[in-house]
C-alpha positions in Angstrom: 154.8 96.2 88.4 152.8 93.8 87.0 151.0 93.4 90.6 150.8 97.7 91.0 149.0 97.8 87.1 146.6 94.6 88.7 146.1 95.6 91.3 145.1 99.6 90.0 142.6 97.8 87.4 140.7 96.4 90.0 140.6 99.7 92.1 139.6 101.5 88.7 136.9 98.8 88.1 135.6 98.7 91.8 135.3 102.7 91.8 133.8 102.2 88.4 130.8 99.7 89.7 130.2 102.2 92.6 129.9 105.1 90.8 127.1 103.3 88.9 125.3 101.9 91.6 124.0 105.4 93.3 120.0 105.3 93.4 120.1 108.3 90.6 122.1 105.9 88.2 120.4 102.8 89.3 116.5 105.4 88.2 117.9 106.7 85.0 118.9 103.5 83.7 115.3 102.2 84.2 114.2 105.4 83.0 116.7 104.2 79.8 114.9 100.5 79.7 111.2 101.7 79.9 112.0 104.3 77.4 113.9 101.5 74.6 111.1 99.4 75.7 108.2 101.1 75.0 109.3 104.2 72.8 112.1 103.3 70.7 109.8 102.1 67.8 109.3 105.2 66.8 111.7 107.4 68.9 116.0 107.8 69.0 115.4 107.3 72.8 119.2 106.8 73.1 122.2 110.0 73.0 122.6 109.8 69.6 120.9 108.5 66.4 117.5 109.2 64.4 114.5 108.4 65.1 113.0 105.0 63.0 110.2 107.5 62.2 111.1 110.7 60.8 108.1 112.4 62.6 108.9 111.3 66.2 111.4 113.7 67.4 114.6 112.6 69.3 114.2 112.0 72.9 117.8 113.9 73.5 115.3 116.9 72.1 112.3 117.0 73.7 112.7 119.8 76.4 113.7 121.9 73.3 109.7 121.7 72.4 108.1 120.0 76.2 109.3 121.5 79.2 109.7 118.6 81.4 106.9 119.0 83.9 104.1 118.8 81.0 106.0 115.6 79.6 105.2 114.3 83.8 101.1 115.6 83.2 100.8 114.1 79.1 102.8 110.7 80.4 100.5 110.3 83.7 97.0 111.5 82.1 98.7 109.2 78.4 100.0 110.7 75.4 97.8 110.9 72.3 99.3 112.1 69.3 100.1 110.9 66.5 103.7 111.2 64.4 103.5 111.0 60.5 100.4 108.8 60.0 101.7 106.3 63.0 99.5 106.4 66.7 101.3 106.7 69.5 100.6 103.5 71.8 98.6 104.7 75.1 100.9 103.9 77.6 100.2 103.4 81.4 103.0 104.3 83.5 103.4 104.1 87.4 104.4 107.5 88.7 108.1 105.6 89.6 108.1 104.4 86.0 107.5 108.1 85.0 109.5 109.7 87.4 112.6 107.4 85.6 111.9 108.0 82.3 111.6 111.8 83.1 114.9 111.7 84.9 116.3 109.4 81.8 115.1 112.1 79.3 116.7 114.8 81.5 120.2 113.1 81.5 120.4 112.9 77.5 119.3 116.4 77.3 121.4 118.5 74.4 122.0 122.0 74.8 
């Protein structure tokens, strides 16, 4: 019985690792890392939580206010927006970084 449980656990672990190793999953993870490194000072960048700066919208609700296509253009040109007295830093993202970031943002949207 122990062997069967151990074997089943091994198969499940291998399946989970395989499922997370899809190119789309890696891109979303890259986007999450970009958001955390560059945006989390002001924005809630995860699927839950409050933004550190209340004037900065949580990433999980961005598509309620902005179509992702508009964000793509704004990120490419450099977003220059203030959030309640804090100037938003100017970022220069590569097209691949923008794609990853928007993929991540799309993955956490609340309906």
